[in-house]
C-alpha positions, -999 to 999 in steps of 0.1 A, spaced: 0 -2 1 13 36 -9 20 51 18 30 88 33 59 89 59 55 115 87 88 124 109 74 136 142 97 167 157 70 160 191 45 187 175 14 184 192 -4 180 158 16 157 141 -11 127 141 -36 154 130 -12 157 98 -16 119 90 -53 119 99 -60 146 75 -41 124 48 -58 97 58 -93 114 50 -85 116 18 -76 74 15 -39 78 17 -22 57 42 4 75 68 30 62 89 45 81 118 78 80 128 100 94 158 119 122 134 154 110 143 146 76 129 172 60 106 158 57 73 158 20 67 147 3 37 117 -9 61 108 19 70 105 37 36 89 5 18 61 20 2 68 54 8 58 83 -20 70 111 -2 79 124 35 68 152 59 89 169 86 66 181 115 64 209 134 78 209 170 82 230 204 122 230 200 139 257 180 165 248 153 195 263 170 188 248 204 215 218 219 191 193 216 171 206 188 158 167 169 172 163 136 163 138 108 185 112 94 210 132 71 205 109 43 169 124 41 182 151 15 194 126 -11 170 97 -15 150 115 -38 114 116 -19 89 143 -21 93 165 12 72 186 30 87 207 60 59 219 83 67 252 108 97 235 125 103 210 97 103 239 70 130 252 96 150 224 98 151 218 64 165 256 58 191 248 89 203 216 74 205 231 38 227 263 43 198 287 52 192 309 83 163 306 114 165 332 137 141 342 168 114 367 159 108 397 178 71 384 184 57 356 183 36 350 149 2 333 170 -32 326 155 -48 335 121 -26 352 99 -32 362 63 -8 348 34 -3 358 1 9 345 -30 38 363 -44 27 384 -76 36 374 -109 52 339 -100 80 326 -125 66 284 -115 100 278 -144 121 291 -111 110 261 -89 100 225 -94 75 217 -115 55 200 -85 50 232 -68 24 245 -92 2 211 -83 7 216 -50 -5 254 -47 -36 246 -71 -57 250 -45 -46 286 -34 -38 300 -76 -70 308 -80 -76 337 -48 -40 341 -45 -48 347 -3 -57 327 23 -61 330 62 -37 305 75 -29 291 111 11 302 128 22 289 159 60 297 158 90 319 180 112 318 147 115 328 109 140 322 80 162 350 75 177 335 46 166 309 24 184 280 19 203 279 -15 184 265 -44 148 273 -23 125 305 -38 98 323 -15 64 317 -30 41 333 -5 47 358 26 29 369 58 8 399 63 36 406 89 63 403 60 79 365 66 84 340 44 53 313 44 55 290 17 90 280 2 100 256 -31 132 243 -40 141 248 -81 152 219 -85 140 194 -60 104 181 -54 110 198 -19 83 224 0 81 243 29 49 251 48 54 282 77 21 275 87 1 248 101 -25 234 73 -34 203 98 -52 223 117 -92 231 111 -85 270 112 -62 267 85 -83 279 50 -73 254 22 -52 234 47 -71 203 40 -65 205 2 -28 217 6 -24 182 21 -44 163 -3 -25 177 -33 10 171 -14 0 134 -11 -21 130 -40 -7 153 -64 32 157 -61 37 127 -46 13 103 -63 6 82 -34 -30 61 -46 -63 61 -22 -59 23 -9 -63 27 28 -99 27 51 -115 26 83 -120 -12 77 -87 -21 69 -75 -5 102 -95 -26 118 -87 -57 104 -52 -50 108 -56 -40 146 -76 -73 150 -50 -97 136 -25 -79 159 -47 -82 189 -53 -118 181 -15 -127 176 -6 -107 208 -28 -119 233 -34 -155 221 -55 -173 250 -43 -154 275 -72 -134 300 -80 -96 289 -89 -71 317 -101 -38 302 -107 -9 324 -137 5 313 -153 38 324 -186 35 299 -179 63 275 -172 61 237 -137 57 238 -138 26 267 -169 8 249 -154 11 213 -126 -7 229 -149 -32 245 -165 -40 215 -134 -46 196 -117 -72 224 -151 -88 220 -156 -92 187 -117 -98 179 -110 -127 210 -129 -151 224 -158 -135 251 -151 -156 279 -114 -145 282 -123 -107 278 -129 -92 315 -149 -54 318 -142 -40 352 -157 -9 362 -148 13 391 -180 34 403 -154 62 413 -182 88 427 -171 112 402 -189 98 372 -222 117 355 -257 109 367 -271 72 369 -236 62 353 -234 30 367 -268 17 351 -260 31 321 -225 14 319 -241 -21 326 -267 -21 303 -251 -10 276 -221 -36 282 -248 -63 285 -259 -53 253 -227 -61 237 -224 -98 252 -201 -90 276 -198 -121 301 -176 -109 327 -187 -74 336 -169 -64 374 -186 -34 391 -167 -17 419 -179 7 440 -155 29 454 -164 61 460 -156 67 496 -118 57 488 -116 80 460 -130 109 478 -109 101 509 -75 103 487 -86 133 472 -91 154 503 -77 181 507 -58 183 472 -63 212 446 -37 206 425 -50 194 388 -18 175 382 -18 160 420 -56 154 415 -49 133 384 -17 116 398 -36 104 427 -67 92 408 -44 75 386 -25 54 410 -54 48 429 -72 35 403 -48 14 389 -42 3 429 -78 -8 431 -78 -24 398 -48 -47 410 -67 -57 444 -99 -66 426 -80 -83 394 -64 -107 428 -99 -115 438 -108 -122 404 -78 -151 404 -66 -141 372 -31 -159 361 -3 -133 362 -1 -132 325 -29 -114 324 -32 -80 296 -43 -50 308 -66 -28 282 -73 6 280 -90 29 258 -62 55 253 -62 82 225 -35 95 206 -50 127 222 -44 112 253 -9 99 246 5 133 229 -10 157 255 7 135 279 40 140 260 37 104 250 39 107 212 54 89 189 92 104 194 106 118 227 104 156 221 67 161 228 55 188 259 33 178 284 4 193 286 -16 175 312 -12 142 328 -39 111 319 -45 90 340 -43 60 319 -11 72 299 15 84 330 0 69 363 36 50 373 15 17 381 7 21 339 40 29 333 52 -2 351 27 -23 331 36 -8 301 70 -18 308 59 -54 312 49 -51 280 12 -63 290 -6 -30 282 -34 -32 250 -43 1 239 -63 -10 207 -72 28 197 -37 45 205 -40 57 173 -71 69 167 -87 105 171 -122 106 185 -142 113 154 -124 81 146 -132 60 172 -171 74 167 -168 54 132 -149 26 143 -180 24 168 -203 21 140 -186 -2 121 -183 -27 152 -222 -23 158 -220 -2 191 -255 15 198 -258 54 184 -265 65 220 -228 55 229 -213 64 195 -227 100 197 -217 106 236 -197 134 244 -162 126 253 -160 125 291 -127 128 308 -109 98 327 -107 113 361 -143 122 359 -155 151 376 -127 155 397 -112 176 371 -144 200 363 -142 203 402 -120 231 405 -100 230 438 -108 202 465 -130 176 455 -160 166 480 -191 147 480 -217 177 485 -196 195 450 -198 162 433 -234 163 442 -244 196 433 -218 192 399 -240 155 389 -272 178 386 -265 208 369 -248 185 343 -275 164 338 -297 192 332 -277 207 308 -268 179 287 -309 168 290 -316 207 276 -294 203 251 -311 171 240 -344 186 242 -335 213 225 -315 195 193 -283 211 199 -271 180 216 -255 168 182 -243 201 171 -219 204 197 -187 181 197 -183 184 240 -202 201 266 -202 199 305 -201 221 330 -175 232 358 -178 241 396 -156 267 405 -139 275 434 -157 309 445 -189 314 458 -210 348 448 -238 368 463 -272 366 457 -313 367 466 -333 337 472 -363 357 479 -356 383 503 -328 365 513 -289 376 509 -274 339 503 -239 331 486 -241 304 464 -218 282 436 -204 296 404 -208 272 375 -193 275 342 -211 257 310 -188 246 283 -199 240 247 -170 237 217 -170 221 180 -143 201 171 -133 174 147 -104 159 164 -102 175 202 -68 188 192 -85 220 183 -119 237 189 -140 261 186 -167 278 207 -202 268 202 -222 299 193 -249 294 218 -285 309 209 -289 331 235 -323 322 245 -312 286 248 -283 297 270 -307 321 294 -331 295 298 -305 266 304 -288 294 329 -324 302 350 -334 267 350 -298 253 367 -306 284 394 -341 274 401 -330 236 403 -302 231 423 -302 256 449 -266 252 456 -257 273 426 -264 311 423 -244 319 394 -241 307 357 -212 319 332 -206 307 299 -168 295 290 -158 315 257 -124 300 251 -110 286 218 -85 257 218 -56 270 219 -48 292 238 -73 274 262 -74 232 266 -112 218 261 -113 209 297 -103 235 326 -81 209 346 
């Protein structure tokens, strides 16, 4: 199968590049940016993309590609750091900008472009831009090209006067100083399509059905007849992972363990039991451990400390309960980890990604120990949320589960800012249930990628009847997204927002004020902690 190879230098959106190209039916493989370019790695390769990075090329430990990269004859596309890496490697110069170029920036193609001065593939690559000659790109970099490498020509410039698109005169080598993979970039998806299909000539041969078959073969080969224990939350990710295990392995060897931590949504345990039994689960273990979690969280306010505490306790209880099940030591531990979890936790393909936030199923020391022992199975770890939904439908998971909004592994603990208590959990559970139910009644739920409420660590003065009182403040969050890596604020109809706010304050006496979060990602994350 034809493929595009992506060299990952630690960007938070590297996997998004691969996903965009997969949307056009072209298979992609991602490798650490400094991987030796072996014959095996390059088998069926039609082109190579160099990703972005949190590093600057002039830093001591900045990641570098195999020097053979530029002598192999493949089409190359450098994105952000990837362009800067190519420039520095080939004799150009990269320097820090006086101010970071960030966000939506207008880019304009050079007037009267002399196409004869660049490789013929440049016209095919930039065909989505030629008619308008200008577009809005998404920038995120603190460096720029102060001089191009020999043989390169500047084809487009940002509104700030910096090089935005460059191409080589003789070789099919190109560079974008912006990120075409994010949804905020106008014509970005078309540019990636042009590179994969037109410049590289790759054939569109990849599909989700093929991915599923490959994963199922790998699962069956690796697991054999050993028991598998899946830590399941009942959300989309873990439920789809469970369906994949149940449809790949003998259901009798699959154990599903659900921990009722007391940090879940309203009536969550009842819903989880019903969904999993419908999928044909033979071994469903529901563990009630609310008191243990609330006790461990007492007095903790730091978000990362809360996440680590939850992660460690989660695995500790799981190990304790597994011992009661008397499973053999050779059992495998499965998780519904997505690639977004891995890269936000600094666990991308390479070793150069920065940590955005810890995920209890990724960075917990106990999970790491299981991972080091080769006993972790994460069949969704190269997929994004929308791809998981597509996989769920392919596996026959009910539409109610597939459509469900994402819910964080640590549950309400990261939606209660500050210390977590039973009272706060009960308050937030009620608010969240009202909010989500109203979205469904009003036909807004499916238009939103994720919606939830956050309980803030403050109380605000209010009036109840003729009595002055202090009530909690909650923030409502609703965003639109395709993959969770970038997100926009949902443009709530004001009438609906006002009515939902009134319903919350009238129904939940402890809440005195409701706000609406209007922050996009970036710069904010989707969750507050």
